[in-house]
C-alpha positions as CSV (number, residue, x, y, z in Angstrom):
1,X,84.8,-118.7,42.4
2,X,82.4,-116.3,44.0
3,X,80.7,-116.6,47.4
4,X,77.7,-118.9,47.7
5,X,74.5,-117.2,49.0
6,X,72.7,-119.1,51.7
7,X,69.8,-116.7,52.2
8,X,68.9,-113.1,52.4
9,X,66.2,-110.5,52.8
10,X,65.6,-107.2,51.2
11,X,63.5,-104.4,52.8
12,X,63.1,-102.5,49.6
13,X,61.2,-105.2,47.8
14,X,60.0,-107.0,50.9
15,X,61.4,-110.3,49.7
16,X,63.2,-113.2,51.3
17,X,65.4,-115.6,49.3
18,X,66.6,-119.1,50.3
19,X,69.1,-120.9,48.1
20,X,67.5,-124.3,47.3
21,X,71.0,-125.9,47.1
22,X,70.6,-126.0,50.9
23,X,67.2,-127.7,50.9
24,X,68.7,-130.5,52.9
25,X,68.9,-128.3,56.0
26,X,66.3,-129.1,58.7
27,X,63.1,-127.1,58.4
28,X,63.6,-125.5,61.8
29,X,67.0,-124.1,60.8
30,X,65.5,-122.8,57.5
31,X,62.7,-121.1,59.4
32,X,65.2,-119.6,62.0
33,X,67.2,-118.1,59.1
34,X,64.1,-116.7,57.5
35,X,62.9,-115.1,60.7
36,X,66.4,-113.6,61.5
37,X,66.9,-112.2,58.0
38,X,63.4,-110.6,57.8
39,X,63.5,-109.2,61.3
40,X,67.0,-107.8,60.6
41,X,65.8,-105.8,57.5
42,X,62.6,-104.7,59.2
43,X,64.6,-103.4,62.1
44,X,67.5,-101.6,60.3
45,X,66.4,-101.5,56.7
46,X,68.5,-102.3,53.6
47,X,69.3,-105.8,52.6
48,X,71.0,-108.7,54.4
49,X,72.7,-111.6,52.6
50,X,74.2,-114.6,54.4
51,X,76.9,-116.1,52.2
52,X,79.7,-118.7,52.3
53,X,83.2,-117.9,51.2
54,X,85.1,-120.4,49.1
55,X,86.7,-121.7,52.3
56,X,83.3,-122.1,54.0
57,X,83.2,-119.1,56.3
58,X,79.7,-117.7,56.7
59,X,79.6,-113.9,56.2
60,X,76.9,-111.3,56.8
61,X,76.7,-108.8,53.9
62,X,74.6,-105.8,54.5
63,X,73.8,-103.3,51.8
64,X,71.7,-100.2,51.5
65,X,70.7,-97.9,48.7
66,X,72.8,-94.8,48.4
67,X,70.0,-92.4,49.2
68,X,68.4,-94.5,51.9
69,X,68.5,-92.0,54.8
70,X,66.4,-94.3,57.0
71,X,69.0,-97.1,56.9
72,X,70.7,-97.5,60.3
73,X,74.3,-98.3,59.5
74,X,75.5,-98.4,63.1
75,X,72.5,-100.4,64.2
76,X,73.1,-102.9,61.4
77,X,76.7,-103.5,62.5
78,X,75.5,-103.9,66.1
79,X,72.7,-106.3,65.1
80,X,75.2,-108.5,63.1
81,X,77.5,-108.7,66.1
82,X,74.5,-109.5,68.4
83,X,73.3,-112.2,66.1
84,X,76.8,-113.7,65.7
85,X,77.1,-113.9,69.5
86,X,73.7,-115.2,70.2
87,X,73.6,-117.7,67.4
88,X,77.3,-118.8,67.4
89,X,76.5,-122.5,67.7
90,X,74.0,-122.3,64.8
91,X,76.4,-120.4,62.6
92,X,79.2,-122.8,63.3
93,X,76.9,-125.7,62.5
94,X,76.0,-124.1,59.2
95,X,79.7,-123.7,58.4
96,X,80.3,-127.3,59.2
97,X,77.4,-128.4,57.0
98,X,78.8,-126.3,54.1
99,X,82.3,-127.7,54.5
100,X,81.1,-131.3,54.6
101,X,78.2,-131.4,52.2
102,X,79.2,-128.7,49.7
103,X,83.0,-128.6,49.8
104,X,83.3,-132.4,50.5
105,X,85.7,-132.1,53.5
106,X,85.9,-134.8,56.1
107,X,84.4,-134.2,59.5
108,X,87.8,-133.8,61.2
109,X,89.1,-131.5,58.5
110,X,85.9,-129.4,58.7
111,X,86.1,-129.2,62.5
112,X,89.7,-128.1,62.4
113,X,89.0,-125.5,59.7
114,X,86.2,-124.0,61.9
115,X,88.6,-123.7,64.9
116,X,91.2,-121.9,62.9
């Protein structure tokens, strides 16, 4: 089973993608994800994809075209760390949502899995 994409943005084609499997998320959260992804790619270039692992961990996957000399690899890593620190509560809530509503875990089991 592959990772499940939540959303992503691509600076090369200037597009944002949101997986409609997560349409049940509140509009405010969907908008916050859209803004974060688009601003990320506008700032450092390349493409950013937020995806869940099979276990429900939310990952940031950053990619750039091989000959993209404007892509800021160091800046992208720093930006991911900054976002993970500033939006820790949101990201943990998204993991909880995924574990309960997609993986079918109970609330206690999902909470324990996030702490591990």
